[in-house]
N, C-alpha and C positions, 0 to 999 in steps of 0.2 A: 192312746194305743191300747187295745184290749190284750189280755194275756196271750191269746193265740198269735197276734201280730208281733208281740214282744219276743215270743219263742222263735218265730220265723226270722225276725231281724237278727237275733242272737246266732241262729244257725248260719245265716249268710255272713255274719261278722267273723265267726270262727273259721268257716270255709275259706274266706278271703285271707285270713291270717295264715292259714296253712300253706298258701301259695307263696308266702314271703320267703326269701332265701335264708333268713336267720331264724326260721320257725323252730328248728331243732337245736338251736344254740343253747337253749335252756331245756334239757331233756325232761325234767320234772314238770315244768310249766306246759310243755308240749303234750305230755301224756295226760295231764289234767284237763287240757283243752279238748283232746280227743274223747276222753271219757264223758265230758260235759256234752259234746256233740252227739255221742251215741245215746245218752239219756234224753236229750231234747228231741231227737228223731223218733225215739221209742214213744215218747209222750205225744208227739205230733200225729203218730199213727193210731192214737187212742189207747196206747198201752201205758205201762208204768215203767219208770226208770229201773225198777227192781225185777222186771219180768224175766230178764236173762239170768238172774241169780238163784240162790238156794231158797228153800222155804221151810217153815215150821208148821206142822199140822197138829192141832189138838182136837181130840174127840171127847165130848162131854155127854154123859148120860142125862136124859131128861126124865119126863114122867114115865113110870112103869116099873120101878124097883128092880128086882133081879132080872126081869125080862129086858129092861132098857140097858142094864149094865152088860148083859150077855150080847145084846145087839151092838153095843160099842166094841166088844171083843170081835164080833163078826166083821164089823167095818174095818177094824184094825187089820185083821187077817186079809181082807179083800185088798186094802190099799198096799200092805206090805208085799203082797204077791204082784200087784201092779208095778210097784217100784222095782222089784227084782226082775220082772219081765223087761223093764226099760233099761236095766243095767245101772240104775241109780244107787247111790250109797244111802243108807239111812241108819239112824240110831235112836234109841229111846232116851229122852231127856228126863222124863218123870212119868211114873205110873202110880195110880191109886187103884189097886186090885181088890176085888172082893173074895169071899171064900169059895165061890163057884168058878173062878177063872174069868169072871167078867171085869169090866173096868168102870169105875165111877168117872175117871178121866185118864187120858194117856196123851203124852206129848212126844212127837217124833220130829227129828230134824232130818231133812232130805237134801242130799247134795247131788249136783250134776249140772247139766246145761239147760237153761230155760225152765227151771223147775217151777218158780213162782208163777210165771206166765201161763204154764200148763195147768197148774192145780188151783189157781186162785178162785175159780168159779165153782169149785167143789164146796165152798163155804156155804153153810145153810143147814136147815133141818132135814134130816133123813128119817123116814117113817117105815116101820116094819109091821106087817100084819101077818099073824101066824097062830097056830094052836100052841099055847104056852107050855113049854116043857116043865115049868115050875108050878103048874096048876093041876091038882089031882082030878079035877072035873073036866079036864081037856077042853077048856073054853078058849074061844078065839080072843086074842089079845093084841092090842096096838101099843107099840113102843116108839119112843122118839129119842134120837141122839143128834147132837149138833156137832158139825164139823167146822172148825175155824182154821183157815189157812192164812198165814201172814208171811211177809218177806223176811228173810234172815238179814238183819242189819248188822254191819260190822260195828265194833265199839267206837271206831273212829268216825262213823257216819255223823255228819253235822246237820242233816236235814231234820232230825228229831232231837231236840235237846231237852233233857229233864233235869231241872235244878235239884240239888241235894235235899232242899227243904220240902220237896214234894214227894219224898220217898220215905217209906217205912220198911225197915229190913229186920227180919227175925231169922234166927239160926236154930237148927234142930239137928238131931242125929239122923244120919242117913240109914234107912232100914233096907231090908231085903238082901239078896245075894251080893257077893263082891269081895269076900275075904274078911278076916277077923277085924282088921283095922277099920273097915267101913262102918261097922256098927258102934265102934267105941268113940270115934271122933265126931265132933259136931260140924259136919260139912254141908248139910242140906240148907238151902237158902230159899226163903220166901220173901218176895219183894212186892210191895203194894204202892201203886201210884195214887196218892191220897185224893187229889181232885176228882179223878174218874172212878176210883175204887177198883181199877184193873189190878189183877194180881197174877204173879207167876211163881212157880215152885220148881226148883232145879235140884236134882240129886245125882246127875250123871257124871260130874267131874270128880277128880280125886281130892281136890282141896277146896276149902271155903272160898278162897279168892277166885278160883276158876269158876265156881258155881255162881258167885256174885256177878262176874263178868258176863257169863251166859244169861243170867237172869235179866241184866240190863239190856242185852241184845234183844231178848224176847219182849220185854216191856216196850222198847222203842218200836218194834215191829207191830205190836198191838195198837199203840197210839197212832202209828202211821196209817194202819188200816181203818181205824175209826174216823180219822180226819179225811181219808180218801173217800170213804162211804158217805160221809156228810157232804163233801164237795160234790160228789156225783148226784146225790139226792137233791141238793140245792139247784144244780144245773137242770134237773128234770122238774123243778118246781115242787119237790116233795118236802115234807117236814118230818124230821126224825124226832120222836118224843124222847126226852131225857129220862123219863120215868119207866118207859117200857123197853124191854130188850128187843130190838128190831130183829135180831137173829132168830129168836124163837118163833117169830111170826112168819119167817121166810122159809116155808116148806118147799124144798126143791125136788125131792125124789122119793118115790114110794117103792118099797120092796114087798110084794104081796105073795105069801106062800100058801094062804088059805082064804077063801074057798077055791081060788084059781091061782095060777102062777103068772106073775107079771112084774117087771121092773119098769117104771115109767118116770121120765123126767118131766116135771110140770112146767118147765120154762121152754124147753125145746121140742117137747112132745115126742122125743125119741123113746121108744119102748121095745121090749123084747119079752118073750115068754120063757126064754132060756135063763132063768134066774141063777141056776147053779154056775153057769159059765161066768156070769157077772160077779158072783160072790167069790169066784176063784181068781178074780183080778182082771177079767177081760172088760176094761172100761173104755177102750179106744173110741167106740162109736159115741158114747155119752160125752166124753171129754172133747172130742173133735167138734161136736155140735155146740158145745159151750163157748168155743172161741169166737162165735158170732154174736154172743150176748153183749 
């Protein structure tokens, strides 16, 4: 029996059990079965069991120095406006800001209905072409930033298990605004998954224990996404190199401000000349087209 047939058989089994008169006699077991059924049906439709849940987005600056870090700030503003327009809640988990208001990286947690399913295909490299505001010669400059979207996994989630001996945890003082105590106490947590070298940094919570818990959630989400990407690539007969970061080779969208104005998605071919509208958070056309990928 292949994996698809196993899922279909399990769906039929749960649905049959739900018709039994004693199904609700054990409320916890019944709720667990219904949750499993929803997850299996989502996967059967080509989605992920986490599509209906929250997401965590990280924007990393790539090649381009100040220009790239400024581009990451532009993308952050674009996405935060999109989240606000949708009525979603969001908060910054960690930010590494430069002296010009740009970001080397920034991580945001987004809450609402169906967030991961909506945003997951925003993952990839975004490219900006413009006259550099940081170059006295007014030269055209190309910058790259990478967007990573992972599902927000609860600490109780058993689908991704990370043994303690695979973790390296370091503690530092939280910097930035937040009151006098924030800068005095060592609450910031950096967590590294040793086998994959994946790392997360959390400064948003008030205590070290809370930041550790949040860091573990993020690390689980990152591992889930890597395994999911590898599974999909294998299904398509692709090979993912362990030495090359696939994300940086996956250029998904260009934002051109000079010599003409154009935003173009290289996967769906959706494009518009109204770049200002897009940068102000009007992403519906692009994100709707992504649902077919």
